SEROZA-72441 format. One record per residue (C-alpha): x, y, z; residue number from 1; residue in three letters; chain. Coordinates in nm, 4 decimals, padded with zeros to 6 digits. Layout:
! SEROZA-72441
REC         X         Y         Z  seq  type  mol
REC         X         Y         Z  NUM   Ala    A
...
! end
This chain:
! SEROZA-72441
REC         X         Y         Z  seq  type  mol
REC  -00.3384  -02.4174   04.7796    1   Unk    A
REC  -00.0674  -02.3428   04.5240    2   Unk    A
REC   00.2821  -02.4222   04.6436    3   Unk    A
REC   00.5543  -02.1597   04.6129    4   Unk    A
REC   00.7705  -02.3954   04.4080    5   Unk    A
REC   00.4979  -02.4618   04.1505    6   Unk    A
REC   00.4171  -02.0907   04.1305    7   Unk    A
REC   00.7798  -01.9970   04.0680    8   Unk    A
REC   00.8034  -02.2719   03.8073    9   Unk    A
REC   00.4945  -02.1348   03.6309   10   Unk    A
REC   00.6413  -01.7827   03.6306   11   Unk    A
REC   00.9681  -01.9075   03.4779   12   Unk    A
REC   00.7796  -02.1128   03.2189   13   Unk    A
REC   00.5611  -01.8151   03.1242   14   Unk    A
REC   00.8654  -01.5891   03.0888   15   Unk    A
REC   01.0271  -01.8546   02.8693   16   Unk    A
REC   00.7172  -01.8686   02.6485   17   Unk    A
REC   00.7087  -01.4901   02.6073   18   Unk    A
REC   01.0793  -01.4878   02.5235   19   Unk    A
REC   01.0207  -01.7504   02.2534   20   Unk    A
REC   00.7320  -01.5450   02.1141   21   Unk    A
REC   00.9630  -01.2432   02.0973   22   Unk    A
REC   01.2258  -01.4423   01.9059   23   Unk    A
REC   00.9589  -01.5182   01.6452   24   Unk    A
REC   00.9892  -01.1618   01.5167   25   Unk    A
REC   01.3614  -01.2096   01.4556   26   Unk    A
REC   01.3061  -01.5392   01.2739   27   Unk    A
REC   01.0283  -01.3844   01.0653   28   Unk    A
REC   01.2500  -01.0931   00.9571   29   Unk    A
REC   01.5213  -01.3395   00.8520   30   Unk    A
REC   01.2769  -01.5702   00.6719   31   Unk    A
REC   01.1212  -01.2797   00.4810   32   Unk    A
REC   01.4481  -01.2453   00.2908   33   Unk    A
REC   01.3468  -01.5558   00.0940   34   Unk    A
REC   00.9774  -01.6274   00.1566   35   Unk    A
REC   00.6872  -01.3955   00.0588   36   Unk    A
REC   00.5049  -01.2671   00.3678   37   Unk    A
REC   00.1585  -01.4215   00.3232   38   Unk    A
REC   00.2928  -01.7591   00.2089   39   Unk    A
REC   00.5374  -01.7577   00.5009   40   Unk    A
REC   00.2604  -01.6901   00.7534   41   Unk    A
REC   00.0346  -01.9514   00.5948   42   Unk    A
REC   00.3048  -02.2189   00.6092   43   Unk    A
REC   00.3811  -02.1439   00.9743   44   Unk    A
REC   00.0272  -02.1656   01.1058   45   Unk    A
REC  -00.0852  -02.4515   00.8807   46   Unk    A
REC   00.2046  -02.6618   01.0082   47   Unk    A
REC   00.1236  -02.5559   01.3659   48   Unk    A
REC  -00.2383  -02.6623   01.3098   49   Unk    A
REC  -00.1204  -03.0021   01.1837   50   Unk    A
REC   00.0872  -03.0399   01.5021   51   Unk    A
REC  -00.2000  -02.9463   01.7352   52   Unk    A
REC  -00.4790  -03.1389   01.5588   53   Unk    A
REC  -00.3743  -03.4819   01.6945   54   Unk    A
REC  -00.3784  -03.3362   02.0469   55   Unk    A
REC  -00.7513  -03.2682   02.0081   56   Unk    A
REC  -00.8311  -03.5908   01.8221   57   Unk    A
REC  -00.6525  -03.8099   02.0784   58   Unk    A
REC  -00.7781  -03.6236   02.3859   59   Unk    A
REC  -01.1086  -03.6097   02.5667   60   Unk    A
REC  -01.2013  -03.3022   02.3637   61   Unk    A
REC  -01.3074  -03.5056   02.0578   62   Unk    A
REC  -01.6666  -03.5170   02.1830   63   Unk    A
REC  -01.6589  -03.1382   02.2254   64   Unk    A
REC  -01.5486  -03.1076   01.8630   65   Unk    A
REC  -01.8371  -03.3239   01.7452   66   Unk    A
REC  -02.0933  -03.1266   01.9449   67   Unk    A
REC  -02.0201  -02.7883   01.7846   68   Unk    A
REC  -02.3425  -02.6407   01.6488   69   Unk    A
REC  -02.3799  -02.4845   01.3040   70   Unk    A
REC  -02.3988  -02.1237   01.4376   71   Unk    A
REC  -02.0869  -02.1847   01.6456   72   Unk    A
REC  -01.9057  -02.3191   01.3389   73   Unk    A
REC  -01.9893  -01.9886   01.1711   74   Unk    A
REC  -01.8427  -01.7919   01.4614   75   Unk    A
REC  -01.5287  -02.0065   01.4600   76   Unk    A
REC  -01.4992  -01.9480   01.0855   77   Unk    A
REC  -01.5057  -01.5714   01.1363   78   Unk    A
REC  -01.2669  -01.6003   01.4320   79   Unk    A
REC  -01.0191  -01.8009   01.2255   80   Unk    A
REC  -01.0299  -01.5593   00.9337   81   Unk    A
REC  -00.9886  -01.2583   01.1630   82   Unk    A
REC  -00.7189  -01.3891   01.3959   83   Unk    A
REC  -00.5077  -01.5926   01.1557   84   Unk    A
REC  -00.5812  -01.4932   00.7971   85   Unk    A
REC  -00.5978  -01.1165   00.8532   86   Unk    A
REC  -00.4122  -01.0597   01.1815   87   Unk    A
REC  -00.1163  -01.2913   01.1305   88   Unk    A
REC  -00.0974  -01.2069   00.7620   89   Unk    A
REC  -00.0779  -00.8395   00.8577   90   Unk    A
REC   00.2061  -00.9064   01.1057   91   Unk    A
REC   00.4192  -01.0748   00.8412   92   Unk    A
REC   00.3440  -00.8106   00.5760   93   Unk    A
REC   00.4142  -00.5269   00.8200   94   Unk    A
REC   00.7475  -00.6858   00.9159   95   Unk    A
REC   00.8373  -00.6961   00.5479   96   Unk    A
REC   00.8111  -00.3140   00.5340   97   Unk    A
REC   00.8965  -00.1983   00.8864   98   Unk    A
REC   01.1620  -00.2548   01.1525   99   Unk    A
REC   01.0541  -00.5093   01.4142  100   Unk    A
REC   01.0671  -00.2406   01.6851  101   Unk    A
REC   00.8128  -00.0227   01.5018  102   Unk    A
REC   00.5729  -00.3117   01.4369  103   Unk    A
REC   00.6059  -00.4084   01.8032  104   Unk    A
REC   00.5062  -00.0562   01.9067  105   Unk    A
REC   00.1978  -00.0504   01.6829  106   Unk    A
REC   00.1030  -00.4004   01.7967  107   Unk    A
REC   00.1186  -00.3030   02.1615  108   Unk    A
REC  -00.1948  -00.0982   02.0975  109   Unk    A
REC  -00.3995  -00.4185   02.0619  110   Unk    A
REC  -00.5034  -00.4172   02.4288  111   Unk    A
REC  -00.6123  -00.0529   02.4034  112   Unk    A
REC  -00.8191  -00.1299   02.0932  113   Unk    A
REC  -00.9761  -00.4320   02.2620  114   Unk    A
REC  -01.0743  -00.2177   02.5614  115   Unk    A
REC  -01.2387   00.0394   02.3344  116   Unk    A
REC  -01.4194  -00.2235   02.1241  117   Unk    A
REC  -01.5359  -00.3977   02.4407  118   Unk    A
REC  -01.7430  -00.0907   02.5262  119   Unk    A
REC  -01.9620  -00.1499   02.2200  120   Unk    A
REC  -01.9688  -00.5288   02.1788  121   Unk    A
REC  -01.9232  -00.6626   02.5318  122   Unk    A
REC  -02.0629  -00.3737   02.7380  123   Unk    A
REC  -01.7354  -00.3735   02.9333  124   Unk    A
REC  -01.6642  -00.0140   03.0274  125   Unk    A
REC  -01.3031   00.0725   03.1172  126   Unk    A
REC  -01.2407   00.2245   03.4589  127   Unk    A
REC  -01.1000   00.5751   03.4969  128   Unk    A
REC  -00.7637   00.4157   03.5720  129   Unk    A
REC  -00.7790   00.2244   03.2411  130   Unk    A
REC  -00.8743   00.5411   03.0512  131   Unk    A
REC  -00.5612   00.6952   03.1999  132   Unk    A
REC  -00.3687   00.3989   03.0536  133   Unk    A
REC  -00.5208   00.4623   02.7099  134   Unk    A
REC  -00.4063   00.8247   02.7235  135   Unk    A
REC  -00.0604   00.7263   02.8429  136   Unk    A
REC  -00.0175   00.4694   02.5650  137   Unk    A
REC  -00.1259   00.7280   02.3061  138   Unk    A
REC   00.1264   00.9755   02.4450  139   Unk    A
REC   00.3971   00.7108   02.4131  140   Unk    A
REC   00.3190   00.6592   02.0444  141   Unk    A
REC   00.3364   01.0354   01.9841  142   Unk    A
REC   00.6750   01.0503   02.1576  143   Unk    A
REC   00.8062   00.7556   01.9551  144   Unk    A
REC   00.7041   00.8851   01.6110  145   Unk    A
REC   00.7523   01.2608   01.6638  146   Unk    A
REC   00.8435   01.4240   01.4334  147   Unk    A
REC   00.6582   01.2089   01.1780  148   Unk    A
REC   00.8847   01.1489   00.8801  149   Unk    A
REC   00.8074   00.8027   00.7445  150   Unk    A
REC   00.8984   00.6935   00.3896  151   Unk    A
REC   00.6052   00.5835   00.1726  152   Unk    A
REC   00.6964   00.2159   00.2074  153   Unk    A
REC   00.7039   00.2394   00.5875  154   Unk    A
REC   00.3759   00.4323   00.5924  155   Unk    A
REC   00.2187   00.1387   00.4073  156   Unk    A
REC   00.3643  -00.0958   00.6676  157   Unk    A
REC   00.2155   00.1123   00.9510  158   Unk    A
REC  -00.1276   00.1026   00.7836  159   Unk    A
REC  -00.1057  -00.2753   00.7416  160   Unk    A
REC   00.0011  -00.3119   01.1062  161   Unk    A
REC  -00.2909  -00.0915   01.2145  162   Unk    A
REC  -00.5270  -00.3118   01.0107  163   Unk    A
REC  -00.3806  -00.6125   01.1900  164   Unk    A
REC  -00.4365  -00.4470   01.5280  165   Unk    A
REC  -00.8034  -00.3859   01.4435  166   Unk    A
REC  -00.8472  -00.7449   01.3223  167   Unk    A
REC  -00.6690  -00.8780   01.6307  168   Unk    A
REC  -00.8922  -00.6699   01.8578  169   Unk    A
REC  -01.2038  -00.7913   01.6777  170   Unk    A
REC  -01.0832  -01.1510   01.7063  171   Unk    A
REC  -01.0143  -01.1012   02.0782  172   Unk    A
REC  -01.3666  -00.9701   02.1345  173   Unk    A
REC  -01.5214  -01.2571   01.9362  174   Unk    A
REC  -01.2932  -01.5134   02.1003  175   Unk    A
REC  -01.3828  -01.3851   02.4475  176   Unk    A
REC  -01.7516  -01.4057   02.3595  177   Unk    A
REC  -01.7134  -01.7655   02.2357  178   Unk    A
REC  -01.4989  -01.8805   02.5289  179   Unk    A
REC  -01.7002  -01.7217   02.8085  180   Unk    A
REC  -02.0033  -01.9340   02.7167  181   Unk    A
REC  -01.7996  -02.2330   02.8333  182   Unk    A
REC  -01.9611  -02.4913   02.6026  183   Unk    A
REC  -01.6428  -02.5500   02.3974  184   Unk    A
REC  -01.2979  -02.6190   02.5383  185   Unk    A
REC  -01.0484  -02.3370   02.4611  186   Unk    A
REC  -00.8131  -02.5893   02.2959  187   Unk    A
REC  -01.0866  -02.6871   02.0503  188   Unk    A
REC  -01.1650  -02.3217   01.9786  189   Unk    A
REC  -00.7983  -02.2527   01.9065  190   Unk    A
REC  -00.7326  -02.5578   01.6882  191   Unk    A
REC  -01.0508  -02.5207   01.4814  192   Unk    A
REC  -01.0060  -02.1471   01.4244  193   Unk    A
REC  -00.6341  -02.1957   01.3510  194   Unk    A
REC  -00.7120  -02.4661   01.0954  195   Unk    A
REC  -00.9671  -02.2499   00.9146  196   Unk    A
REC  -00.7608  -01.9318   00.9232  197   Unk    A
REC  -00.4224  -02.0844   00.8425  198   Unk    A
REC  -00.5436  -02.2819   00.5413  199   Unk    A
REC  -00.7189  -01.9719   00.4059  200   Unk    A
REC  -00.4013  -01.7693   00.4669  201   Unk    A
REC  -00.1813  -02.0254   00.2910  202   Unk    A
REC  -00.4209  -02.0433  -00.0049  203   Unk    A
REC  -00.4250  -01.6624  -00.0326  204   Unk    A
REC  -00.0469  -01.6466  -00.0069  205   Unk    A
REC   00.0104  -01.9021  -00.2811  206   Unk    A
REC  -00.2543  -01.7398  -00.5038  207   Unk    A
REC  -00.1161  -01.3862  -00.4619  208   Unk    A
REC   00.2565  -01.4387  -00.4020  209   Unk    A
REC   00.3206  -01.7947  -00.5140  210   Unk    A
REC   00.5292  -02.0678  -00.3517  211   Unk    A
REC   00.8976  -01.9972  -00.4190  212   Unk    A
REC   01.1901  -02.2356  -00.3928  213   Unk    A
REC   01.2562  -02.2466  -00.0199  214   Unk    A
REC   01.6012  -02.3350   00.1103  215   Unk    A
REC   01.6874  -02.5530   00.4062  216   Unk    A
REC   01.7445  -02.2546   00.6376  217   Unk    A
REC   01.3996  -02.1124   00.5640  218   Unk    A
REC   01.2317  -02.4510   00.6086  219   Unk    A
REC   01.4091  -02.4836   00.9432  220   Unk    A
REC   01.2744  -02.1406   01.0448  221   Unk    A
REC   00.9207  -02.2354   00.9386  222   Unk    A
REC   00.9412  -02.5649   01.1312  223   Unk    A
REC   01.0780  -02.3943   01.4438  224   Unk    A
REC   00.8118  -02.1220   01.4374  225   Unk    A
REC   00.5337  -02.3761   01.3861  226   Unk    A
REC   00.6405  -02.6551   01.6218  227   Unk    A
REC   00.8234  -02.4686   01.8986  228   Unk    A
REC   00.7082  -02.1041   01.8901  229   Unk    A
REC   00.3430  -02.1899   01.8210  230   Unk    A
REC   00.2356  -02.5453   01.9084  231   Unk    A
REC   00.4731  -02.5977   02.2041  232   Unk    A
REC   00.4434  -02.2456   02.3485  233   Unk    A
REC   00.0637  -02.2495   02.3218  234   Unk    A
REC   00.0520  -02.5743   02.5211  235   Unk    A
REC   00.2995  -02.4519   02.7837  236   Unk    A
REC   00.1303  -02.1112   02.8187  237   Unk    A
REC  -00.2065  -02.2720   02.8842  238   Unk    A
REC  -00.0395  -02.4943   03.1426  239   Unk    A
REC   00.0931  -02.1869   03.3271  240   Unk    A
REC  -00.2562  -02.0337   03.3321  241   Unk    A
REC  -00.3606  -02.3058   03.5760  242   Unk    A
REC  -00.1285  -02.1494   03.8343  243   Unk    A
REC  -00.0833  -01.7826   03.7453  244   Unk    A
REC  -00.3482  -01.5165   03.7930  245   Unk    A
REC  -00.4750  -01.3102   03.5003  246   Unk    A
REC  -00.2795  -01.0087   03.6298  247   Unk    A
REC   00.0446  -01.2061   03.6529  248   Unk    A
REC   00.0000  -01.3439   03.3009  249   Unk    A
REC  -00.0723  -00.9947   03.1695  250   Unk    A
REC   00.2429  -00.8500   03.3244  251   Unk    A
REC   00.4589  -01.1353   03.1954  252   Unk    A
REC   00.3084  -01.1125   02.8467  253   Unk    A
REC   00.3808  -00.7380   02.8502  254   Unk    A
REC   00.7542  -00.8065   02.8677  255   Unk    A
REC   00.7449  -00.8754   02.4931  256   Unk    A
REC   00.7537  -00.4987   02.4476  257   Unk    A
REC   01.0992  -00.5122   02.6070  258   Unk    A
REC   01.2291  -00.8343   02.4546  259   Unk    A
REC   01.1560  -00.7504   02.0911  260   Unk    A
REC   01.3579  -00.4233   02.0773  261   Unk    A
REC   01.6496  -00.5914   02.2566  262   Unk    A
REC   01.6503  -00.8858   02.0161  263   Unk    A
REC   01.6026  -00.6558   01.7144  264   Unk    A
REC   01.9054  -00.4472   01.8121  265   Unk    A
REC   02.1250  -00.7505   01.8830  266   Unk    A
REC   02.0297  -00.9806   01.5946  267   Unk    A
REC   01.8746  -00.7539   01.3290  268   Unk    A
REC   02.1052  -00.4556   01.3875  269   Unk    A
REC   01.8113  -00.2164   01.4173  270   Unk    A
REC   01.8769   00.1168   01.5872  271   Unk    A
REC   01.6627   00.2594   01.8672  272   Unk    A
REC   01.7152   00.6170   01.9889  273   Unk    A
REC   01.6778   00.7300   02.3495  274   Unk    A
REC   01.3539   00.9111   02.2560  275   Unk    A
REC   01.2123   00.5932   02.1009  276   Unk    A
REC   01.3095   00.3879   02.4050  277   Unk    A
REC   01.1275   00.6386   02.6272  278   Unk    A
REC   00.8223   00.6256   02.3991  279   Unk    A
REC   00.8216   00.2436   02.4136  280   Unk    A
REC   00.8422   00.2576   02.7938  281   Unk    A
REC   00.5471   00.4976   02.8161  282   Unk    A
REC   00.3421   00.2796   02.5803  283   Unk    A
REC   00.4320  -00.0274   02.7852  284   Unk    A
REC   00.3132   00.1272   03.1106  285   Unk    A
REC  -00.0045   00.2547   02.9452  286   Unk    A
REC  -00.0997  -00.0783   02.7886  287   Unk    A
REC  -00.0252  -00.2600   03.1148  288   Unk    A
REC  -00.2628  -00.0260   03.2971  289   Unk    A
REC  -00.5327  -00.0890   03.0344  290   Unk    A
REC  -00.5064  -00.4649   03.0882  291   Unk    A
REC  -00.5240  -00.4411   03.4669  292   Unk    A
REC  -00.8156  -00.3580   03.6893  293   Unk    A
REC  -00.8126  -00.0412   03.8914  294   Unk    A
REC  -00.5997  -00.0910   04.2041  295   Unk    A
REC  -00.7980  -00.1158   04.5271  296   Unk    A
REC  -00.6142   00.1749   04.6937  297   Unk    A
REC  -00.6819   00.4060   04.3997  298   Unk    A
REC  -01.0434   00.2911   04.3852  299   Unk    A
REC  -01.0913   00.3798   04.7519  300   Unk    A
REC  -00.9362   00.7244   04.6991  301   Unk    A
REC  -01.1644   00.7907   04.4025  302   Unk    A
REC  -01.4695   00.6815   04.6036  303   Unk    A
REC  -01.3734   00.9140   04.8887  304   Unk    A
REC  -01.3290   01.2040   04.6473  305   Unk    A
REC  -01.6688   01.1367   04.4925  306   Unk    A
REC  -01.8285   01.1315   04.8402  307   Unk    A
REC  -01.6750   01.4663   04.9246  308   Unk    A
! end
């Protein structure tokens, strides 16, 4: 039985993790003033990989690492390239062209995309309640962007963000397929895929954008994002999952949609209109519904209606 004190502690820890993840967007926007996007992303996740690698090598998971089969290595390779090289690279590039609030809105569609992709690749059909969430999230995006009047540079940023959402959804589907087999510890899956994807991302960044002279402030941002907002938060988040249910974790993770606009307005001086706030709220409710199972009361009502 889980004690109330430990449950409350896990909730507070999870909220703290999500808050730190939201601050990442502010730090990224500041760092992009000096560091090219792809190189910046590559440095962050390569350093995070270096921090997490000893955790695997010095833990009981070393045997799990040695037992990875050749086909599984191939799947982890694809997972790393999708989730880190493409997805995280797209986040940084999109933030270089768009306000953090707009990227946050586009990114919130990841859960919707995962639900739709799951129909094809995982045979996981959304419930009618989840389809309602998809429609609600789409309505929220329409409200936020209407009337559409984006400059060319921002349109490019939206397209890059959309590419990142697709890559993130594909990585989520592949990651779920790898993890649900249960033969490899999730920590090993994360560290191996992060190592592959981050090194490829850093190599691509240096090849395309180069490695500029980076000042002390930017190095401090990179170190904070890698050590605290990636390695530390990943460890703490997984610790909270031992106590919190999937629904609780989903709701807490969804608060990023609130934190990022608040932080962007306060620290980045971005402006959000009342219409955009309403659109964000609608998207937030819709994506939360998509990530949750159909409530029991609603399910009973639907069953009764079908009987009639």
